[in-house]
N, C-alpha and C positions, 0 to 999 in steps of 0.2 A: 231293775231300774237302770236306764242307760246312763252313760257318762255325762251327756249334756243335761239330763234331768237332775242328776246329782249335783252338777255344778250350779244349776239354777237354784236348786233348793238350798245349797250351801251359801250362795250369795244372798238369798232372801233371809236366811237365818242370821248371817253376819250383819245385814242391814238392820234387822229387828234388834239385835243385840246392841248395835251402835246407838240406835235411837233410844233404847231403854237406858243405856249408860249415860247418854247425854242428858236426858231428862232427869235421871237420878241425881247427876251432878248439879243440875240447875236447881232441883228441890233442896238439896243440902245447902246450896249457896244462899237460897232465899231464907232458910232457917237461921243460918249463921250471920246474915246481914244485920248490922246494927240498926237501931231505930233511927228514922230520919231526924235531923236536927230541927229545932224549932225555927220557924221563919223569922228572919231578922237577926238571928244570932250570928256571930262571926263564923262559926263552923258551917252554917248553911251557905254563906257566901263563898267560902273556899271550896266546898264540894261542888257547887255549880260551876265554878271556874275550871275545875279539873276534870269534868265529865267529857268523854270523847264525843266527836262530832257525829259519828255514825257507828252503830253496833257491828262487830265482826261476825261473819257467818259462823255458825256452829258446824260441827261435823255432820249433823243430821241435815242441815240446810245445804251444805256442799254436796252431800250424797243425793239429796232430792233433786238439786239442780243438774247434777251429772246425769241422773237417770232420765230426767225430763229432756235434756239436750239429746241423749241417745235416741229417745222415742221420736223426737222431732227432726232427726237426721242432722242435727248440729254437732257433728262429730269433731270437727277441727275448725269450724268457722261459724259465726264471725269472731273476730279477735275479742277476747275477754268474755265471751258468752258461748263456750263450746264445751263438750264433754271432756276432752283431753285436759283442758286447763283446770276444770273442776277436780278431776281425778289427780292431777299433779299437785293441787293444793292439799288434797287429802293425804297423798303420799308424803308430802313434806311434814305433815303433822304426825303421820303414823307410817314410817318407812318400811316396817315389816308386815303391813297388812296385806295378806295374800289376795283378798278380793280386789283391792285397788290395783295391785300389780297385774292380776289377770285381766282386768278391764283395760288397762293401758296396753297390754300386749295385743289384745283384740283390736283396739283402735289404731295401733301403730301401722298395721297393714293398709288400712283405708287412707291414712294420712300420707303414707309413702306413695300410694298410687296417685293421690291428688297432687302431690309435689311433682311427680313425673309428668302428669297430664298438663299441668301449667307450664312446665318447661317445654313440652312439645308444642303447645299452642304459641308460646313466645317465639319459637323458631320458625313458625309458618305464618304468623300474623303479619300484615302489611302496614297497618296503622301504628305509628310509633307510640301513641298513647296506650293502645292495647298491649303492645309488646312490653312496655314498662309495667303495666298493671299485672300481667301474667308473671313476670319475673319477681315483682314485689311479693305477690301472693305465694309463689313457690318458696321464696326465701323465708317468709313468715312461718309457713307450715314446716319447712325443714328445721327451723329453730325449735319448734315443738318436738320434732322427732329426736333432736339431740338431747332435749330435756328428758324425754321418755327413756331413751337408751343411747347413751353417747358411744357405746361400743357395738352398736348393731352392725352386722356385716353389710347391710345394704347402704349404709350412709356414705362410705367412700365412693361408691359408684355414682350416687346422686351428687355428691360434692364435686366430683370430677366433671360431671356433665354441666353443672352450674358454672364451674370455672372455665370450661371450654366455651360456653356461650358468652361469658364475659370477655374472654380473649378474642373470640370472633367479632364481637361487637366493637371492641377497641381497634382491631385491625381494620374493620370496615370504616370506622371513623378516620383512622390515619390514612387509608387509601383515598377516601373522599377529599380529605384536606390536601393530599399530594396532587390529586387530579385538578382540584381548584387552582392550586399554585401553577401547575403546568399549563392549564388553560389560560390563566392570566399572563404567563410569560409568552405563550404563543400569540395572544392578542396584542401584547405590547410590541413584539417583533413585527407582526403584520401591520400595525399602525405606523411603525417606523418606516417599513418598506413602502407603504402607500404614500407617506409624506415625502420620501425621497423621490419616488416616481412622479409625484405631482410637481415637485420642484424642478425635475428634469424637463418635464413637459412645458412648464412655464418658461424655463430658460430657452428651450428650443423655439418657442413661439415668438420670442423677442428677437427681432432682426439685429444682427451685429452692426455697429456704427460703420458707415461707409466713409472711406478716406476722401477728403476734398481734393479734387483735381485742379491744380493750378494751370492756367493756360501757359503754354510754352512761349517764351519770348523769341520772336523772330530775329534772326541775325540781320544786321544792317547790310544792305547790298554793297558789294565792293565798289569802291570809287573807280571810275574808268580812267585808264591811263590816257595821256595826251594822244597817243596814236589811235586808241579805241574811240575816243571822242570824235576824232576827225573822220573816221571811216564809218559810214552808216551801215546798219545791219543789212545783209542781203535779203531781198524780198523773195518770198516763196514763188516758185514757178506755178503757173496756173494748173498744171496737171497734178500737182501734189496736194492731196486733201489731208487735213489733220486727222489722226486716228480718233474714232469715237469710243468713249469708255463703255465697257460692258455693264449693263444694269445689274446691280447686286440683288441676290435672292433674299427675299424676306420670309423668315420662318422656315420650318421643316417641310419637306414634301409630305404628301398624303400617305397615311399608313395603309399598306396592302394587307398585312397580317400581323396580329399581336398575340402575345401570350401573357396571361395574368400570373403574377408571382405565386408560388406555393407557400401557404402560411406555415411558418415553422411550428413543429408539433409542440415543443415546450411552451412557446409563447401563446399558442392557442389554448393549451391546457390551463395555463395560469391567467388567461384573460388579458394578456398584455396587448395594447394597441400602439401604433406609431406610424411614422412615415419616413421615406427615404427619397432623396433627390439625387438623380443619376445624370452625369454628363457623358455624352457619347458623340461619335462621328458617323454620319450616314455616308457610306461610300458611293462613288458614282453609279454603281449598279444597284443601289438601294439596300445593301446589307449594312449591318452595324458592326463597328469596331471601336476599340479604344474606350470601352465603358469604364467609368470610375464613379465612386461615391463622392458627392459634393457635401452633403450633410445628411445626418440620420438621427432619429430620436425614437426609442433609446439607441444608443450607439451600439453598432455591431450586432444587433438582434435580428434585423431584417435585411442587412446589407447583401448577403449572399443570394437571398431569394430575389431581390430586386435586380442584381447584376445578371443572374441566370435568365431572368425573364427578358430583359431589354436586348440581350445578345441574340435572342431568337426572333426579334421583330424584323419586318421587312417594309421598306418604303418604296414609293415610286422612284425609279432611277432618276436622280437629279442631274446626272451627267458630270457632276463635280462633287467633291467632298463638302459636306455641310455639317456644321457642329450644332448640337442642340442639347436640351435638358428635358427631363421628365421626372415628375414626382409621383411615387407610388404610395398610396395610403393603405394601412393595414388596420382593420377593425374586426374583432372577433364576432361582432354581431351581424356582419354582412356575409 
């Protein structure tokens, strides 16, 4: 006879002996039970009040449920109706029963594998509800393993794996919270910078108040002296003609060649727009000199680009120096 057959036969014999013993105890109990009290008597009322709400499973019932759960592959689940829990209840009643110990040792391996599988699924699942379900089931089965054998060599490894997953989850939650705080801080700073830029643009578009020019008071003509009054002014000779004033030039001469400003790299990357007004002098030969910034928005962002560009412009030779202004607009979309 093989060892497995011997073990099976031994378990069957133990089961039969347990059933016989339980039923024998039940028969003795029935013989020893007193006669029921007469209905309506005080004893009948007190016995009814003291009776339990539900009968406790006998050893035979627990053993039958455990075997049925094994056959139906309910080794460790569902909670409250699995083979391990029924065998644990039997072991609690009979700590030295070898058949119960052997059954729990056999079921321990399956429960350990199920615990590790649930932990692995929890580490790869994407749905938070599924992750929580796998971890909860792993913790429940692990608690059964501890009840079966609290000193089992495999328990520390499983416990460390569960603790590591819990630590990783906590760290992920902390990292997510920190990222949310950082994103909120960046958004707040961006909103402040946008508000400041908008305020600068609004201020630049508002023209400054122009001073009111008061007409200069003409000095009274000097009173003529007696000698001046007596002598009339000399009349101009017919050959002398009064000098004619030279007509003033209106506006700048025509542009011969122009250069567009180079968009500053940082401003283009940040999407900053603005404009610069430059004052300059067109020399008699049409070249440009004396370029300077009159106004800019934002300040000093586009000044250099505008000055470099206007200095390269050429106009038609006006023959004399002419002053003028030019406004350069900077828009990243153009």
